C-alpha positions in Angstrom: 30.5 19.6 -6.3 31.8 16.1 -7.1 31.0 16.6 -10.8 33.0 19.9 -10.8 36.0 18.2 -9.2 35.8 15.2 -11.6 35.5 17.5 -14.6 38.5 19.5 -13.4 40.6 16.4 -13.0 39.7 15.0 -16.4 40.2 18.4 -18.1 43.6 19.0 -16.6 44.7 15.4 -17.3 43.6 15.8 -20.9 45.6 19.1 -21.2 48.7 17.3 -19.8 48.4 14.4 -22.2 47.8 16.8 -25.1 51.0 18.7 -24.3 53.3 15.6 -24.2 55.4 15.1 -27.3 56.2 11.7 -28.8 58.3 10.1 -31.4 56.7 7.2 -33.3 58.9 4.6 -35.0 57.3 3.1 -38.1 58.6 0.1 -40.0 57.3 -1.2 -43.2 56.7 -5.0 -42.9 57.5 -5.6 -46.5 60.6 -3.5 -47.1 61.8 -3.1 -43.4 62.2 0.6 -44.2 62.1 2.7 -40.9 60.7 6.1 -40.6 59.8 8.4 -37.7 56.8 10.7 -37.0 57.1 13.4 -34.4 54.4 15.5 -32.8 54.2 18.6 -34.9 54.0 22.2 -33.9 51.4 24.1 -35.8 51.7 27.8 -36.3 48.8 29.7 -37.8 47.4 33.2 -38.2 44.2 34.2 -36.3 42.0 33.5 -39.3 43.7 30.1 -40.0 44.3 31.1 -43.6 48.0 30.9 -43.3 49.9 28.2 -41.4 52.9 25.9 -41.2 53.6 22.8 -39.4 57.1 22.1 -38.0 58.3 18.5 -37.4 61.7 17.5 -36.2 63.4 15.1 -38.7 64.6 11.9 -36.9 67.2 9.4 -38.2 68.1 6.0 -36.8 71.8 5.2 -36.5 73.2 1.7 -37.1 73.3 1.1 -33.3 69.5 1.9 -33.2 69.9 5.2 -31.4 68.1 8.2 -32.8 69.3 11.7 -33.7 68.0 14.8 -35.5 69.6 17.5 -37.5 66.8 18.9 -39.5 63.3 20.3 -39.6 60.5 19.7 -42.1 57.8 22.3 -42.7 54.4 21.9 -44.4 53.2 25.3 -45.5 49.7 26.5 -46.4 48.6 29.9 -47.6 52.0 31.5 -47.7 52.8 31.5 -51.4 52.5 28.9 -54.1 56.1 27.8 -54.6 59.1 27.5 -52.3 62.8 28.0 -52.4 65.3 29.7 -50.1 62.7 30.0 -47.4 63.7 31.4 -44.0 62.8 30.5 -40.4 63.7 32.7 -37.4 63.3 31.5 -33.9 63.3 33.8 -30.9 64.0 32.3 -27.5 63.1 33.3 -24.0 66.7 34.3 -23.2 66.8 36.6 -26.3 68.9 34.3 -28.5 67.8 33.9 -32.2 68.4 31.3 -34.8 67.9 32.1 -38.5 68.0 29.2 -41.0 67.5 29.0 -44.7 65.9 26.0 -46.5 68.1 23.7 -48.5 65.4 22.1 -50.7 65.0 22.5 -54.5 62.3 24.7 -55.8 58.9 23.0 -55.3 55.2 24.0 -55.3 54.0 21.3 -52.9 54.5 23.3 -49.7 57.3 20.9 -48.4 60.3 22.6 -47.0 63.5 21.2 -45.3 66.0 22.9 -43.1 69.3 21.7 -41.7 70.0 22.7 -38.1 73.8 22.5 -38.1 76.3 24.1 -40.6 74.2 23.5 -43.7 74.0 19.8 -43.1 77.7 19.1 -42.9 77.2 17.7 -39.4 74.3 15.4 -40.4 75.9 12.2 -39.1 78.2 13.7 -36.5 77.6 14.4 -32.9 78.8 18.0 -33.0 75.9 20.3 -32.5 75.2 24.0 -32.8 71.6 25.1 -33.1 70.3 21.9 -31.5 72.0 23.0 -28.3 69.8 26.1 -28.2 66.7 24.2 -29.2 67.3 21.6 -26.4 67.6 24.1 -23.7 65.7 27.3 -24.5 62.0 28.0 -24.5 60.7 29.2 -27.9 58.7 32.5 -27.6 58.3 33.6 -31.2 58.8 32.2 -34.7 58.7 33.7 -38.2 58.5 31.9 -41.5 59.3 33.8 -44.7 58.7 32.3 -48.2 61.8 32.9 -50.2 59.9 33.1 -53.5 56.9 35.3 -52.7 58.4 36.9 -49.6 55.1 36.3 -47.7 55.7 35.8 -44.0 53.9 34.7 -40.8 55.2 35.7 -37.3 53.5 34.3 -34.2 54.2 34.2 -30.5 54.4 30.8 -29.0 52.7 30.3 -25.7 52.0 27.7 -23.1 53.6 24.2 -23.3 54.3 24.8 -27.1 57.3 26.8 -25.9 58.9 23.5 -24.8 58.2 21.7 -28.1 61.9 21.3 -29.0 63.1 20.8 -25.4 60.7 17.9 -25.0 61.5 16.2 -28.3 65.3 16.5 -27.8 64.9 15.0 -24.4 63.1 12.0 -26.0 66.0 11.7 -28.5 68.6 11.8 -25.7 66.7 9.0 -24.0 66.2 7.1 -27.3 62.5 7.0 -26.3 60.2 6.0 -29.2 56.8 4.4 -29.4 55.6 2.1 -32.2 53.4 3.6 -34.9 49.7 3.2 -34.5 48.2 1.7 -37.6 
């Protein structure tokens, strides 16, 4: 009986730790260049032949506070080249966000999206889509390749629904951890 209880405690503790988001601050010792890595949200089909990974882009202001206004996607199995791609988010309250990528044509699977007004708000505090991402649980997401028109739609479940809520909370608290080497 003790083993079952111990296993349960370890199992549920591991689940809780796995679900926590984090933002890592990395600084190159030689150039002093700063970059950030966020926990990614992976969305894949059942066969794992098509997938994309979403990361929130993080910037550091001069006063060392952090902010975000963009998303980066790494796409696999949904076309060979990418331009004018589309992401649609559906939230628990029925709201939707539809955004189109801004990057140049590329065949590496790297795609970038602004969250606010096509990037015109990049260095300002005025927010639009980020207000929804901060507050609403994500229930479904669709990615569509603008070149091949292949798409992937998946329901988001469990703690992944809070992916953006948790990351924007860390941003508001300016809570980052050093990169692990």
